[in-house]
C-alpha positions as CSV (number, residue, x, y, z in Angstrom):
1,M,15.7,183.1,70.3
2,S,16.7,186.3,71.5
3,N,20.6,184.8,71.8
4,N,20.4,183.9,67.4
5,M,19.2,188.1,67.4
6,E,22.0,189.2,69.9
7,N,24.7,187.3,67.8
8,K,23.7,188.4,64.5
9,E,23.0,191.9,65.9
10,M,26.8,191.3,67.0
11,D,28.1,189.9,63.6
12,A,26.6,192.6,61.7
13,H,28.5,195.5,64.4
14,Q,31.2,193.5,63.7
15,Q,31.4,193.6,60.0
16,A,30.4,197.3,59.8
17,S,33.3,197.9,61.8
18,I,35.6,196.0,59.5
19,E,33.9,197.8,56.1
20,S,34.7,201.2,57.9
21,L,38.0,200.3,59.1
22,L,39.0,199.2,55.2
23,S,37.3,202.3,54.2
24,E,39.1,204.4,56.4
25,K,42.7,202.8,55.8
26,F,42.3,203.1,51.7
27,A,40.9,207.1,52.2
28,Y,44.4,207.2,54.2
29,L,46.3,205.5,51.5
30,K,44.3,207.5,48.3
31,K,45.8,210.9,49.9
32,R,48.8,210.0,49.1
33,W,48.3,208.9,45.5
34,W,51.0,210.8,44.0
35,L,54.0,208.7,46.6
36,F,52.7,205.7,45.2
37,I,53.0,207.3,41.6
38,V,56.7,208.6,42.4
39,V,57.6,205.6,44.1
40,C,56.3,202.8,41.3
41,I,58.0,205.1,38.4
42,A,61.2,205.0,40.4
43,F,61.5,201.3,40.8
44,G,60.0,200.7,37.6
45,A,62.9,202.5,36.1
46,I,65.3,200.5,38.1
47,G,64.2,197.3,37.2
48,F,64.1,198.4,33.6
49,I,68.2,199.7,33.5
50,Y,68.7,196.6,35.9
51,A,67.1,194.1,33.4
52,S,68.7,196.1,30.3
53,L,72.0,195.4,31.7
54,Q,72.0,192.0,32.5
55,Q,73.8,189.4,30.1
56,P,72.0,187.2,28.0
57,Q,72.7,183.4,29.2
58,Y,73.2,180.6,26.5
59,K,71.4,177.0,27.7
60,S,72.4,173.9,26.1
61,R,70.1,171.0,26.3
62,M,71.8,167.3,25.9
63,T,69.7,164.2,26.4
64,F,71.1,160.6,26.6
65,A,69.9,156.8,27.3
66,L,72.1,155.1,29.4
67,D,72.1,151.3,29.3
68,D,74.3,150.1,32.6
69,G,74.3,146.5,31.4
70,S,72.6,145.3,35.0
71,T,70.1,143.0,33.0
72,S,72.3,141.6,30.7
73,E,74.7,140.9,33.5
74,S,72.2,138.4,35.3
75,S,71.7,136.8,32.2
76,I,75.5,135.7,31.4
77,S,75.4,134.5,35.3
78,S,72.7,132.8,34.8
79,I,74.7,130.9,31.1
80,A,77.6,130.5,33.3
81,S,76.0,128.6,36.0
82,Q,74.7,125.9,33.7
83,F,78.6,125.5,32.7
84,G,79.1,125.1,36.9
85,L,80.3,128.1,37.0
86,S,79.9,131.5,39.2
87,L,80.7,134.8,38.3
88,G,79.4,136.0,41.5
89,S,76.4,139.1,41.5
90,G,77.0,142.3,39.8
91,N,77.4,145.3,41.9
92,N,74.8,148.3,41.7
93,I,76.2,150.7,43.6
94,F,77.4,152.9,39.9
95,E,74.2,151.7,38.6
96,G,71.6,154.1,36.9
97,D,71.0,157.3,38.4
98,N,74.5,157.6,40.0
99,I,75.4,158.5,36.6
100,I,73.6,162.4,37.9
101,E,75.8,162.3,41.1
102,I,79.2,161.5,39.1
103,M,78.5,164.6,36.3
104,K,77.9,167.1,39.1
105,S,80.7,166.0,41.2
106,R,83.7,168.2,42.0
107,R,86.0,166.2,40.2
108,M,84.1,166.0,37.0
109,I,83.2,169.7,36.8
110,E,86.9,170.7,37.8
111,N,88.7,168.2,34.9
112,V,86.7,170.0,32.5
113,L,86.6,173.9,34.1
114,L,90.7,173.3,33.5
115,S,90.5,172.2,29.9
116,V,92.2,173.8,27.4
117,D,90.0,175.1,25.1
118,T,90.1,177.4,21.8
119,F,88.0,180.7,21.9
120,D,88.4,183.7,19.4
121,N,91.6,182.4,18.3
122,R,93.1,182.0,21.8
123,S,93.8,178.9,23.7
124,Y,92.2,179.3,27.1
125,R,91.3,177.0,30.1
126,M,87.7,176.7,30.5
127,I,87.5,178.4,34.0
128,E,89.3,181.5,32.6
129,Y,86.9,181.9,29.8
130,F,83.7,181.4,32.0
131,M,85.2,184.0,34.4
132,N,85.8,186.2,31.5
133,A,82.7,185.9,30.3
134,K,80.9,186.5,33.4
135,G,82.9,189.7,33.6
136,R,85.5,189.8,35.9
137,N,84.1,193.4,37.8
138,S,81.2,190.8,39.1
139,F,83.8,189.0,41.1
140,N,85.8,189.8,44.5
141,P,88.8,191.9,43.5
142,K,91.3,189.0,45.1
143,I,89.5,186.8,42.8
144,A,88.9,189.2,39.8
145,N,92.5,189.1,39.6
146,V,93.2,185.4,39.8
147,H,94.3,183.9,36.2
148,F,94.5,180.1,35.2
149,P,97.0,180.1,32.4
150,A,96.6,176.9,29.8
151,F,100.2,176.2,30.3
152,Q,100.7,175.9,34.0
153,N,100.5,172.3,35.5
154,R,97.6,171.8,37.9
155,S,100.2,170.6,40.7
156,S,101.5,174.2,40.5
157,F,98.4,176.2,41.3
158,T,98.6,178.4,44.2
159,Y,96.5,178.1,47.8
160,L,94.4,181.1,45.8
161,Q,93.9,179.4,42.8
162,D,92.5,176.2,44.2
163,S,90.5,178.3,46.6
164,V,88.9,179.9,43.1
165,L,88.5,176.6,41.4
166,K,86.2,175.0,44.0
167,L,84.5,178.4,44.3
168,M,83.3,178.7,40.5
169,Y,82.8,174.6,40.5
170,E,79.9,175.8,43.8
171,K,78.7,179.0,41.8
172,M,78.8,176.4,38.7
173,L,76.8,173.5,39.9
174,L,74.3,175.9,41.9
175,E,73.3,178.3,38.9
176,N,74.7,177.1,35.7
177,I,74.8,173.0,35.5
178,N,71.7,171.0,36.0
179,V,71.5,167.7,35.2
180,E,67.7,165.2,35.8
181,K,66.3,161.9,35.0
182,P,62.5,163.8,33.4
183,D,60.9,160.5,33.6
184,R,61.9,158.0,36.1
185,K,60.0,155.4,34.5
186,Y,63.1,155.3,31.6
187,N,67.1,155.7,31.5
188,I,67.0,158.9,29.7
189,F,68.5,161.8,31.1
190,E,69.1,165.6,30.7
191,I,71.6,167.7,31.0
192,N,71.4,171.9,30.8
193,I,74.2,174.2,31.4
194,S,73.7,177.9,30.6
195,S,76.5,180.7,30.5
196,P,76.9,183.8,28.9
197,S,78.6,182.7,25.7
198,E,77.0,179.6,23.4
199,K,80.4,178.1,22.4
200,F,81.6,177.5,25.9
201,S,77.6,176.3,27.2
202,K,78.1,173.6,23.9
203,D,81.7,172.7,24.6
204,M,81.2,172.4,28.5
205,T,78.4,170.1,28.1
206,D,79.9,167.6,25.2
207,R,82.6,167.4,27.6
208,L,81.4,167.1,31.0
209,V,79.0,164.1,29.3
210,N,82.2,162.5,27.9
211,E,84.3,162.7,31.2
212,A,81.8,161.4,33.1
213,N,81.0,158.6,30.8
214,I,84.8,157.9,30.8
215,F,84.7,157.6,34.6
216,Y,81.4,155.5,34.9
217,T,82.7,153.0,32.5
218,E,86.0,152.8,34.3
219,L,84.3,151.8,37.8
220,K,81.5,150.0,36.3
221,T,84.2,147.5,34.6
222,K,87.0,147.9,37.0
223,K,86.6,144.5,38.5
224,S,85.9,142.5,35.4
225,R,88.7,143.8,34.0
226,A,91.0,142.9,37.2
227,T,89.3,139.6,36.7
228,L,90.2,139.6,32.8
229,D,93.4,140.4,33.2
230,A,94.3,138.0,35.8
231,L,93.1,135.3,33.7
232,E,94.8,136.3,31.0
233,N,98.5,136.2,32.9
234,R,97.6,133.1,34.8
235,I,96.6,131.3,31.5
236,S,99.8,132.8,29.9
237,S,101.9,131.3,32.4
238,V,100.1,127.9,32.0
239,K,100.2,128.0,28.4
240,E,104.2,128.1,28.7
241,G,104.2,125.5,31.1
242,L,102.4,123.3,28.5
243,Y,104.5,123.8,25.9
244,S,107.6,123.4,28.3
245,S,106.3,120.0,29.2
246,I,105.9,119.0,25.6
247,S,109.6,120.0,24.9
248,S,111.0,118.0,27.7
249,R,109.0,114.9,27.2
250,A,110.3,115.4,23.6
251,G,114.0,115.6,24.5
252,V,113.8,112.6,27.3
253,K,112.4,109.9,24.8
254,D,115.4,111.4,22.1
255,A,117.9,110.8,25.1
256,N,116.5,107.2,26.4
257,L,116.7,105.5,22.8
258,N,116.3,102.1,24.8
259,P,113.7,101.3,26.4
260,V,114.2,98.3,27.8
261,F,114.8,99.9,31.2
262,E,112.1,100.9,32.9
263,A,114.3,103.5,35.3
264,S,114.8,105.5,31.8
265,Q,111.0,105.9,31.2
266,V,109.9,107.6,34.4
267,P,111.5,111.4,33.3
268,V,108.6,110.2,30.4
269,L,105.9,109.5,32.7
270,K,106.5,112.6,34.4
271,Q,106.5,115.1,31.6
272,H,103.5,113.1,30.3
273,T,101.7,113.4,33.6
274,N,102.4,117.5,33.6
275,I,101.4,117.8,30.3
276,E,97.9,116.3,31.2
277,L,97.9,118.8,34.2
278,Y,98.6,121.5,32.2
279,S,96.1,120.7,29.6
280,A,93.2,120.1,31.7
281,A,94.2,123.6,33.8
282,Y,94.4,125.3,30.4
283,A,91.4,123.7,28.9
284,E,89.2,125.3,32.4
285,M,90.9,128.5,32.0
286,F,90.4,129.0,28.3
287,K,86.9,128.5,29.3
288,N,87.0,130.7,32.2
289,L,89.0,133.3,30.4
290,E,86.3,133.5,27.8
291,L,83.3,133.8,30.2
292,A,85.2,136.9,31.7
293,R,85.7,138.5,28.4
294,F,82.0,137.9,27.6
295,Q,81.1,139.0,30.9
296,Y,83.9,142.3,30.6
297,L,81.5,143.5,27.4
298,I,78.6,142.8,29.2
299,N,79.3,144.9,31.9
300,T,80.6,148.0,29.8
301,P,77.8,150.6,30.1
302,I,76.8,152.3,26.7
303,L,75.8,156.5,27.0
304,Q,74.0,157.1,23.6
305,I,73.8,160.4,23.0
306,I,70.1,161.2,21.9
307,D,69.5,165.1,21.2
308,H,73.1,166.6,21.2
309,A,74.4,170.3,22.6
310,D,73.8,171.9,19.0
311,Y,73.3,175.8,17.6
312,P,71.3,178.1,18.2
313,M,70.9,177.4,21.8
314,Q,68.0,178.9,24.3
315,R,68.5,182.9,25.2
316,I,67.5,183.6,28.7
317,K,67.6,187.5,29.3
318,M,65.4,188.8,31.7
319,S,62.1,190.9,30.0
320,R,62.6,194.8,30.8
321,L,58.6,195.3,30.8
322,K,58.2,192.5,32.9
323,T,61.0,193.5,35.5
324,A,60.0,197.0,35.7
325,L,56.2,196.2,36.0
326,M,57.0,193.5,38.8
327,L,59.9,196.0,40.7
328,A,56.9,198.6,40.6
329,L,54.2,196.3,41.9
330,L,56.1,194.8,45.0
331,S,57.7,198.8,45.8
332,A,53.9,199.6,45.2
333,V,53.1,196.8,48.2
334,F,55.4,197.6,50.5
335,L,55.0,201.7,50.4
336,A,51.5,200.7,51.3
337,V,52.5,198.5,54.4
338,W,55.0,200.9,55.5
339,L,52.4,203.8,55.0
340,L,50.0,201.4,57.4
341,I,52.6,200.8,60.1
342,K,53.6,204.5,60.0
343,E,50.0,205.6,60.4
344,Q,49.2,202.8,63.1
345,R,51.8,204.2,65.1
346,E,50.9,207.9,65.1
347,R,47.4,206.8,66.3
348,Y,49.0,205.4,69.2
349,K,51.0,208.2,69.9
350,K,47.9,210.2,69.9
351,M,46.1,208.1,71.7
352,N,49.2,207.8,74.8
353,I,49.2,211.6,75.2
354,A,45.6,211.8,74.9
355,G,45.5,209.6,78.1
């Protein structure tokens, strides 16, 4: 019983000590209220001016649905198996979410940045206009003086131009481009691009989606396109062989009008055999060709835009009042911490001197 009473007394004593310490610290800070007012006003003014000088950003928004053809491909494979044919299993390396990584790839973004567009009745490369819109003074002087003329060939770029191009790709990917799949259950994607120019944001969005769509379609259909081309070339040669055999048989018959001798019929029989072989091969290859054409169509992905990146776009700009209040509050917190640390150090010094 006595132990419980002692514990309670100790807890009460500790609580009183803590309250006393907090009251003491608060009184110490309260005496310097004027310093808090000066610091908060100064940093609030800095935040207000900073927010006023910031460029507004215009954010595009485009949504699109993607059908990569994987479901339809399995259907055509089952149809082909009924005819005793095997078209192979579909390659799912480039299916679904990989369109996001393709759009964020260096190749796609750099291709768009180097494309030429018209701004203010003048032709610019997209990267040139982007750097102008951002303000060349915001870049390193070495970078600020690098230009990308619309007429310059990509192969003639200097090392510095290539470095700036890579830097702009990394900067845009980190700060300006966002590609995501809002709902994992559906093949619906969203792309947002922000920049100081509405037209740049729109054109960059449209061109990036178009560039990625072309590349994605080429990858998805490359194998079936190669198979289709090979079959078309092969069936053309078989067809020529069939027509040649038919012509040759007719020529041999015309040259051997007397059918009494068996030897004279040998060339005719040979050509007849060739015709049968070519006909069977042509029929089989024609069937495969039609299935290959169907498979090529099935493998071709469909990227259907739902919402275009139309005007007006979302305008994003820092609120001057919110920025000022936020900096004022943060400066007050850091000032309080600094004053308390300083007061504690002074107290330790006095204790050491007294000791």
